[in-house]
Every structure is written in C-alpha cells, then in structure tokens.
C-alpha positions as a printed Julia matrix, in Angstrom:
166×3 Matrix{Float64}:
 91.08  -101.62  -107.74
 87.42  -103.13  -107.57
 85.5   -102.81  -110.97
 82.0   -101.64  -110.12
 79.11  -102.84  -112.4
 77.85  -100.18  -114.7
 74.16   -99.87  -114.93
 72.88   -99.57  -118.43
 70.61   -96.66  -119.08
 66.82   -97.71  -119.33
 65.74   -98.4   -122.9
 62.79   -96.45  -124.27
 60.47   -99.38  -123.71
 61.54   -99.48  -119.94
 61.02   -95.93  -119.45
 57.64   -95.94  -121.14
 56.47   -98.8   -118.92
 57.87   -97.06  -115.71
 56.47   -93.59  -116.39
 53.43   -93.87  -118.58
 50.69   -94.05  -116.09
 52.28   -91.24  -114.07
 52.61   -88.9   -117.4
 48.84   -89.79  -117.94
 47.95   -88.65  -114.13
 50.14   -85.58  -114.6
 48.28   -84.34  -117.96
 44.86   -85.23  -116.21
 45.81   -83.31  -113.07
 47.12   -80.39  -115.03
 43.55   -80.39  -116.54
 43.77   -82.11  -119.72
 40.54   -83.72  -121.37
 42.47   -86.44  -123.13
 45.28   -87.15  -120.83
 45.99   -90.46  -122.33
 46.7    -88.71  -125.77
 48.53   -86.08  -124.15
 50.97   -88.92  -122.48
 51.0    -90.91  -125.83
 52.26   -87.76  -127.83
 54.92   -86.74  -125.16
 56.28   -90.25  -125.5
 56.26   -90.17  -129.08
 57.99   -86.92  -129.23
 60.68   -88.42  -126.65
 61.11   -91.35  -129.03
 61.81   -88.91  -132.23
 64.58   -87.67  -130.06
 65.74   -90.7   -128.14
 69.11   -91.16  -130.0
 70.03   -87.33  -129.71
 69.56   -87.3   -125.84
 73.0    -86.63  -124.23
 72.04   -87.13  -120.83
 70.02   -90.32  -120.16
 68.83   -89.18  -116.74
 66.96   -86.24  -118.72
 64.64   -88.35  -120.31
 61.92   -88.21  -117.58
 62.26   -84.6   -117.02
 62.12   -84.0   -120.66
 58.89   -86.02  -121.09
 57.33   -84.22  -118.1
 58.13   -81.12  -119.78
 56.53   -82.35  -123.04
 53.38   -83.15  -121.28
 52.95   -79.93  -119.56
 53.77   -78.07  -122.95
 51.12   -80.18  -124.63
 48.48   -79.77  -122.14
 48.92   -76.08  -121.83
 48.85   -75.89  -125.7
 45.52   -78.21  -125.62
 43.66   -76.13  -122.82
 44.59   -73.14  -124.93
 43.03   -74.67  -127.98
 39.91   -75.88  -126.11
 39.58   -72.34  -124.62
 39.21   -70.84  -128.07
 36.98   -73.52  -129.37
 34.73   -74.2   -126.43
 35.27   -70.8   -124.76
 34.52   -72.7   -121.36
 36.72   -74.94  -118.97
 36.23   -78.76  -118.74
 33.8    -80.11  -116.15
 35.35   -81.47  -113.05
 34.97   -85.21  -112.62
 31.94   -86.71  -111.01
 32.04   -87.66  -107.27
 32.49   -91.54  -106.62
 29.52   -93.49  -105.43
 29.93   -95.68  -102.13
 29.4    -95.45   -98.6
 28.67   -92.07   -96.55
 32.3    -91.51   -95.6
 33.37   -92.38   -99.21
 30.79   -89.87  -100.45
 32.07   -87.18   -98.09
 35.7    -87.87   -99.03
 34.8    -87.66  -102.83
 32.92   -84.42  -102.34
 36.15   -83.0   -100.48
 38.24   -84.18  -103.35
 35.88   -82.97  -106.2
 35.98   -79.67  -104.51
 39.87   -79.54  -104.23
 40.17   -80.42  -107.72
 37.48   -77.85  -108.86
 39.55   -75.24  -107.03
 42.88   -76.42  -108.5
 41.1    -76.28  -111.97
 40.18   -72.46  -111.2
 43.91   -71.48  -110.51
 45.69   -69.59  -113.19
 47.83   -72.03  -115.41
 51.04   -71.43  -113.99
 49.93   -71.79  -110.26
 48.12   -74.92  -111.28
 51.25   -76.38  -112.99
 53.54   -75.33  -110.02
 51.34   -76.99  -107.25
 50.57   -80.29  -109.27
 54.34   -80.61  -110.0
 55.18   -79.92  -106.44
 52.59   -81.69  -104.5
 51.6    -84.44  -106.67
 54.99   -85.31  -108.13
 57.11   -83.93  -105.35
 59.7    -82.51  -107.55
 62.19   -80.0   -106.35
 61.92   -76.16  -107.03
 64.87   -76.63  -109.47
 62.97   -79.47  -111.21
 59.84   -77.83  -111.32
 61.71   -74.74  -112.87
 62.96   -76.63  -115.57
 59.67   -78.29  -116.46
 58.01   -75.05  -116.45
 60.82   -73.0   -118.09
 60.99   -70.35  -115.28
 63.51   -69.56  -112.48
 63.42   -70.87  -109.3
 61.92   -67.61  -107.73
 59.04   -67.87  -110.2
 58.47   -71.52  -109.03
 58.21   -70.13  -105.16
 55.95   -67.17  -106.17
 53.53   -69.57  -108.31
 53.6    -72.13  -105.65
 52.82   -69.52  -102.63
 50.18   -67.62  -104.54
 48.4    -70.74  -105.8
 48.41   -72.01  -102.16
 46.98   -68.92  -101.0
 44.49   -68.8   -103.76
 43.54   -72.46  -102.9
 42.96   -71.72   -99.33
 40.69   -68.91  -100.14
 38.66   -71.1   -102.6
 38.26   -73.91  -100.33
 37.24   -71.48   -97.38
 34.5    -70.02   -99.54
 33.05   -73.52  -100.65
 32.48   -74.34   -96.97
C-alpha cells in the first residue's frame, strides 16, 4: 500500500494572503464604500473562530459570507445615515478606446449598483467570483432556487437598464 502525502490545511496567514484582495474586490463590487475595512473585519471575525472551524475547506466560504453580510449591514446603515447610495467610480482617463471602455464599464457598474441588493449579490457572486448556485446559496443564506430567481431577474433588469442608457 502506498502512503499518499497528506496536505496540511492552510494556516490563517496563508488563507489571508491568498484571499484578502479578492474579498476587498468582492466588497467593492457589492457596493461597500470601504471595501478594505469590510475585508479586514471579515478576516478578523474568521480569525476569532479559526480554532472552532470543523472543516478547513469552509474557511473561504465562511469569510465570503461574512463579507456579504458586513457589506449588506454597512449599506443599510449608510442608507439610513446618508439617505442616498454611494457615487459610482469616476471613469478612467486615457486614449479614446480606453475612455469608451471606461464609460461602458461605469454604466455597467452604475446599473449593477441600482439593482436590488439580493440580485446584485447573486450576479456578483456568480459572474465575478464564478461560484456555483450551491455556493451562492450558502453565501447568501438562501435556497438554490432563490439564487436562480435573483440571478435571472438581475440579468433581465441589467439588460433593460443598459438598453435605456444607450
């Protein structure tokens, strides 16, 4: 019988190094005005529970869920405090092609930002993180059927919004 080498689960530092930037980007795409703070807080909460994780493979999904929840809570708070959504990012400067691409990108991000929260989350998790319906359902705390509904409605709403803008 051949002994296969066992792979040690990643340490917290390794997990942080491998996934911190993607969690910052996820928070930003979900609409957080402070994505770096959201990601830091998510990893701090993961670290507090690190020794109690039963499944080492669940750490990334757990921190992803924390990012979604923290962003959701932060947006809810900002809506109450500011009573207006955050401004979309300014288009990048550059050559004519870069300006056109940046404008299309800005329009898309603005349209995504106007979607209802659940639709925005489903689309970002599906098309930016390329998660499966099951993973999205776990992250959002909904059923896979709800993920399909939110994704379908979000895509339809995006299509309508982008046709209106052009």
